[in-house]
C-alpha positions as CSV (number, residue, x, y, z in Angstrom):
1,M,37.8,-51.3,-70.7
2,S,40.7,-50.9,-68.3
3,T,42.9,-53.8,-67.3
4,Y,43.7,-54.3,-63.6
5,I,47.1,-55.2,-62.3
6,F,47.5,-56.6,-58.7
7,G,49.5,-59.0,-56.5
8,H,48.6,-61.4,-53.7
9,T,46.4,-61.0,-50.6
10,N,48.1,-59.4,-47.7
11,P,50.2,-57.5,-50.2
12,D,53.9,-56.7,-49.5
13,S,56.0,-54.0,-51.1
14,D,56.8,-56.1,-54.1
15,S,53.1,-56.7,-54.9
16,I,52.1,-53.1,-54.5
17,I,55.1,-51.5,-56.2
18,G,54.9,-54.2,-58.9
19,A,51.3,-53.3,-59.7
20,I,52.3,-49.6,-59.9
21,S,55.4,-50.1,-62.0
22,L,53.9,-52.7,-64.4
23,S,50.7,-50.6,-64.9
24,Y,52.9,-47.6,-65.8
25,L,54.9,-49.7,-68.3
26,K,51.7,-51.2,-69.9
27,N,50.2,-47.7,-70.2
28,Q,53.3,-46.5,-72.0
29,L,52.9,-49.5,-74.4
30,G,49.3,-48.5,-75.2
31,E,47.4,-50.7,-72.8
32,E,45.0,-48.9,-70.4
33,C,45.9,-50.4,-67.0
34,I,45.0,-49.6,-63.4
35,A,47.1,-50.6,-60.4
36,S,45.0,-52.3,-57.7
37,R,45.5,-54.3,-54.5
38,Q,43.7,-57.0,-52.5
39,G,44.5,-55.7,-49.0
40,K,45.8,-52.9,-46.9
41,I,49.2,-51.3,-47.2
42,S,52.0,-52.3,-44.7
43,P,54.0,-49.6,-42.9
44,E,57.0,-50.4,-45.0
45,T,55.1,-50.0,-48.2
46,Q,53.6,-46.7,-47.0
47,F,57.1,-45.5,-46.2
48,I,58.2,-46.2,-49.8
49,L,55.1,-44.5,-51.3
50,D,55.7,-41.5,-49.0
51,K,59.4,-41.3,-49.9
52,F,58.8,-41.2,-53.6
53,G,55.3,-39.6,-53.9
54,G,53.6,-42.8,-55.0
55,E,49.8,-43.2,-54.9
56,I,48.1,-46.2,-53.1
57,P,46.6,-48.5,-55.7
58,V,42.8,-48.9,-55.7
59,L,41.4,-51.5,-53.3
60,K,39.6,-54.2,-55.4
61,T,38.9,-57.8,-54.3
62,A,36.5,-59.0,-57.0
63,Y,37.7,-59.4,-60.7
64,A,35.0,-61.6,-62.4
65,G,34.7,-60.5,-66.0
66,E,37.8,-58.3,-65.9
67,E,41.0,-58.5,-67.8
68,V,44.0,-58.7,-65.4
69,Y,47.7,-59.0,-65.0
70,I,49.0,-60.7,-61.9
71,V,52.2,-59.8,-60.1
72,D,54.2,-61.8,-57.5
73,T,52.2,-65.0,-57.3
74,T,50.4,-67.8,-59.3
75,D,48.9,-69.5,-56.2
76,L,45.1,-69.7,-56.1
77,A,45.1,-69.6,-52.3
78,I,46.3,-66.0,-52.3
79,L,44.5,-64.8,-55.4
80,P,40.9,-63.4,-55.5
81,K,38.2,-66.1,-55.1
82,D,36.8,-65.2,-58.5
83,I,40.1,-65.2,-60.4
84,L,39.1,-68.1,-62.6
85,E,36.2,-65.9,-63.9
86,A,38.6,-63.2,-65.0
87,T,40.8,-63.2,-68.2
88,V,44.4,-63.4,-67.1
89,L,46.4,-61.6,-69.8
90,G,49.8,-62.1,-68.1
91,V,51.9,-63.0,-65.0
92,V,55.1,-61.5,-63.6
93,D,56.4,-63.6,-60.8
94,H,59.6,-64.9,-59.0
95,H,58.1,-67.8,-57.0
96,K,57.5,-71.5,-57.7
97,L,54.8,-72.1,-60.3
98,G,51.4,-72.3,-58.5
99,D,48.1,-73.8,-59.4
100,L,46.6,-70.9,-61.4
101,T,45.3,-72.0,-64.9
102,T,44.0,-69.9,-67.7
103,S,41.6,-70.4,-70.5
104,T,43.6,-68.4,-73.1
105,P,47.3,-67.9,-73.9
106,L,49.1,-65.3,-71.7
107,E,52.2,-63.2,-71.4
108,C,54.4,-64.9,-68.9
109,W,57.5,-63.5,-67.2
110,I,58.8,-65.8,-64.5
111,R,62.4,-65.7,-63.4
112,P,64.3,-67.3,-60.4
113,V,65.3,-63.9,-59.0
114,G,64.8,-62.1,-55.7
115,C,61.9,-59.8,-56.6
116,S,59.2,-59.3,-59.2
117,N,60.3,-55.7,-59.7
118,T,63.7,-57.0,-60.9
119,I,61.8,-58.7,-63.7
120,I,59.7,-55.6,-64.4
121,K,63.0,-53.7,-64.7
122,E,64.0,-56.2,-67.3
123,M,60.7,-55.6,-69.1
124,F,61.3,-51.8,-69.2
125,D,64.7,-52.5,-70.7
126,Y,63.2,-55.0,-73.2
127,Y,60.6,-52.6,-74.4
128,K,63.0,-49.6,-74.2
129,V,60.7,-47.6,-72.0
130,E,62.3,-45.0,-69.7
131,I,61.6,-45.4,-66.0
132,P,60.5,-42.2,-64.2
133,R,62.5,-41.2,-61.2
134,D,59.8,-41.8,-58.6
135,I,58.9,-45.3,-60.0
136,A,62.6,-46.2,-60.1
137,G,63.0,-45.3,-56.5
138,M,60.0,-47.4,-55.5
139,M,61.1,-50.4,-57.5
140,M,64.6,-50.1,-56.0
141,C,63.1,-50.2,-52.5
142,A,60.9,-53.2,-53.3
143,I,63.9,-55.2,-54.5
144,L,65.9,-54.2,-51.3
145,S,63.0,-55.4,-49.2
146,D,62.5,-58.7,-50.9
147,T,66.2,-59.5,-51.0
148,V,66.8,-58.2,-47.4
149,I,69.3,-55.7,-48.7
150,F,71.0,-58.4,-50.7
151,K,71.3,-60.8,-47.7
152,S,68.6,-63.2,-48.7
153,P,69.7,-66.5,-50.5
154,T,67.1,-65.5,-53.2
155,C,69.2,-62.5,-54.2
156,T,70.9,-62.8,-57.6
157,K,73.3,-60.7,-59.7
158,A,70.2,-59.5,-61.6
159,D,68.7,-58.0,-58.4
160,T,71.9,-56.2,-57.4
161,K,72.3,-54.8,-60.9
162,A,68.7,-53.7,-61.0
163,V,69.1,-51.9,-57.7
164,K,72.2,-50.1,-58.8
165,D,70.6,-49.0,-62.1
166,L,67.4,-47.9,-60.4
167,A,69.4,-46.0,-57.7
168,K,71.1,-43.9,-60.5
169,I,67.7,-43.1,-62.1
170,A,66.2,-42.2,-58.7
171,A,69.4,-40.2,-57.7
172,I,69.9,-42.2,-54.5
173,E,73.5,-42.3,-53.5
174,D,73.4,-44.6,-50.5
175,F,70.7,-47.1,-51.3
176,K,71.8,-49.5,-48.5
177,A,71.2,-46.7,-45.9
178,L,67.7,-46.1,-47.3
179,G,67.1,-49.9,-47.2
180,M,68.1,-49.9,-43.5
181,E,65.8,-47.0,-42.8
182,M,63.0,-48.9,-44.5
183,F,63.7,-52.0,-42.3
184,L,63.6,-49.8,-39.2
185,V,60.1,-48.8,-40.1
186,K,59.3,-52.5,-40.6
187,S,60.7,-53.2,-37.1
188,A,58.4,-50.7,-35.4
189,V,55.8,-53.2,-34.0
190,E,54.8,-51.4,-30.8
191,G,51.1,-50.7,-30.6
192,T,50.3,-53.0,-33.5
193,S,47.7,-55.7,-32.9
194,A,48.6,-59.4,-33.2
195,S,46.1,-59.7,-36.1
196,D,47.9,-56.9,-38.0
197,L,51.3,-58.4,-37.3
198,L,50.4,-61.9,-38.4
199,S,48.7,-60.7,-41.6
200,R,51.4,-58.2,-42.5
201,D,53.3,-60.7,-44.7
202,Y,51.2,-63.9,-44.5
203,K,50.5,-66.5,-47.2
204,E,48.5,-69.7,-47.3
205,F,49.8,-72.7,-49.2
206,A,48.0,-75.8,-50.5
207,M,50.2,-78.8,-49.6
208,G,48.7,-82.1,-50.6
209,D,45.3,-82.3,-49.0
210,S,46.3,-79.8,-46.3
211,K,46.5,-76.1,-45.9
212,V,49.5,-74.4,-44.3
213,G,49.8,-70.8,-43.4
214,V,53.2,-69.1,-43.2
215,G,53.8,-65.6,-42.1
216,Q,57.0,-63.6,-41.7
217,L,58.1,-60.5,-39.8
218,E,61.5,-59.1,-40.6
219,V,63.1,-56.8,-38.0
220,V,66.5,-55.5,-37.0
221,D,66.2,-56.7,-33.4
222,L,64.2,-59.8,-32.3
223,S,63.8,-58.3,-28.8
224,V,60.9,-56.3,-30.0
225,F,58.9,-59.6,-29.8
226,D,59.9,-60.5,-26.2
227,D,56.6,-59.5,-24.7
228,K,54.5,-60.3,-27.8
229,K,54.9,-64.0,-28.3
230,E,51.9,-65.0,-26.2
231,M,49.5,-62.8,-28.2
232,L,51.0,-63.9,-31.4
233,F,50.4,-67.6,-30.5
234,E,46.8,-66.7,-29.6
235,E,46.3,-65.1,-32.9
236,M,48.0,-68.0,-34.8
237,N,45.6,-70.4,-33.0
238,R,42.6,-68.3,-34.0
239,V,43.6,-68.2,-37.6
240,K,44.5,-71.9,-37.6
241,E,41.0,-72.8,-36.4
242,Q,39.2,-70.3,-38.5
243,D,40.8,-71.3,-41.8
244,G,41.1,-75.0,-41.1
245,L,44.8,-75.1,-41.3
246,H,46.9,-78.2,-40.7
247,S,49.8,-76.0,-39.5
248,I,50.5,-72.3,-39.1
249,I,54.0,-70.9,-39.0
250,L,55.3,-67.4,-38.1
251,L,58.9,-66.6,-38.9
252,L,60.4,-63.8,-36.7
253,T,63.4,-62.9,-38.8
254,D,66.4,-60.9,-37.5
255,I,68.1,-59.4,-40.6
256,M,71.2,-58.4,-38.5
257,T,72.0,-61.8,-37.0
258,E,70.7,-63.4,-40.2
259,G,68.3,-66.1,-38.8
260,S,64.7,-66.7,-37.9
261,L,62.8,-67.8,-34.8
262,L,60.1,-70.2,-36.1
263,L,56.9,-70.2,-34.1
264,T,54.3,-72.9,-35.0
265,L,51.1,-74.6,-34.1
266,S,50.4,-77.8,-36.0
267,D,48.2,-80.9,-36.0
268,D,51.5,-82.8,-36.3
269,E,54.6,-81.0,-35.1
270,S,56.8,-83.9,-36.2
271,K,56.4,-82.7,-39.8
272,I,57.8,-79.3,-38.9
273,E,60.7,-80.9,-37.0
274,K,61.4,-83.3,-39.8
275,A,61.4,-80.5,-42.4
276,F,64.1,-78.6,-40.6
277,G,65.9,-81.3,-38.7
278,K,65.4,-79.6,-35.4
279,K,63.4,-80.3,-32.2
280,L,60.7,-77.8,-31.3
281,E,60.6,-76.5,-27.7
282,N,57.4,-74.8,-26.6
283,H,56.3,-74.7,-30.3
284,E,59.4,-72.7,-31.4
285,V,62.9,-73.2,-32.8
286,W,65.8,-71.0,-34.0
287,L,66.8,-71.5,-37.6
288,E,70.3,-70.1,-38.2
289,G,70.8,-68.4,-41.6
290,V,67.1,-68.7,-42.6
291,L,65.9,-65.5,-44.2
292,S,63.7,-66.6,-47.1
293,R,60.2,-68.2,-46.8
294,K,60.3,-68.9,-50.5
295,K,63.6,-70.7,-50.7
296,Q,64.3,-72.0,-47.1
297,I,60.9,-72.8,-45.7
298,I,58.3,-73.9,-48.4
299,P,60.5,-76.3,-50.4
300,F,61.3,-78.2,-47.1
301,L,57.7,-78.4,-46.0
302,Q,56.0,-79.2,-49.3
303,P,57.4,-82.8,-49.7
304,L,56.2,-83.8,-46.2
305,F,52.6,-83.1,-47.2
């Protein structure tokens, strides 16, 4: 029986490429593994797959009775609804420890680095398995995405070393130029529905007795959202009501000026204001230097719930 490897709902490039790279490694080690995904591919991830000839992982949302490895999360809110009916063989993640529990011992690789693919690179090195050129290129792009081309406060020396090593394997001379090309694809939002924009990189978090949704859109110029805020707020309100959220937040992140415009709808906006020490005006506020949801948003929100 094959083992499935997948990441969180609304998968980003780290989740998709992590499933691909880890499944290759596990297959080389004698485990029969299949890369899968819980949702549709983002334009950025499609760009990476097209650039290096990668195949889209199989879409699968139910895993009861299966053996699985999980990449890029340990939070039940963004895992399959039947995950507790699966056998979790292992986890590779770079986030805070979530609320996933297992009934059997598991392989666990969790590191405070900028990207799960950085950890998978360490796993390749540990097991002395050679990384193919195409997979190296995809892993490199996933790390550049998650670390915002090394600008994110989550970026570590391990991430920059991994990118440089993978760039050599993939024969990419100017990896920063490729990273910028990738972010330009990410910035192309014209003609995209509000639903697709909000769900592109969106995660739901359990905070105390409340649920909080936090999405993020990273672009090279915030002006692309000038005529889209109204429809984004409408979609945020729809999702908030539909999913019974206490608060919903959307970060519009400008990677060039290095900051984020926070949009929010909340049952108690004072919690959001207290978390970041700033007053909201028309449900929004500019957060200078904020690029990371994982390190600069969630840790400040969680204690207030």
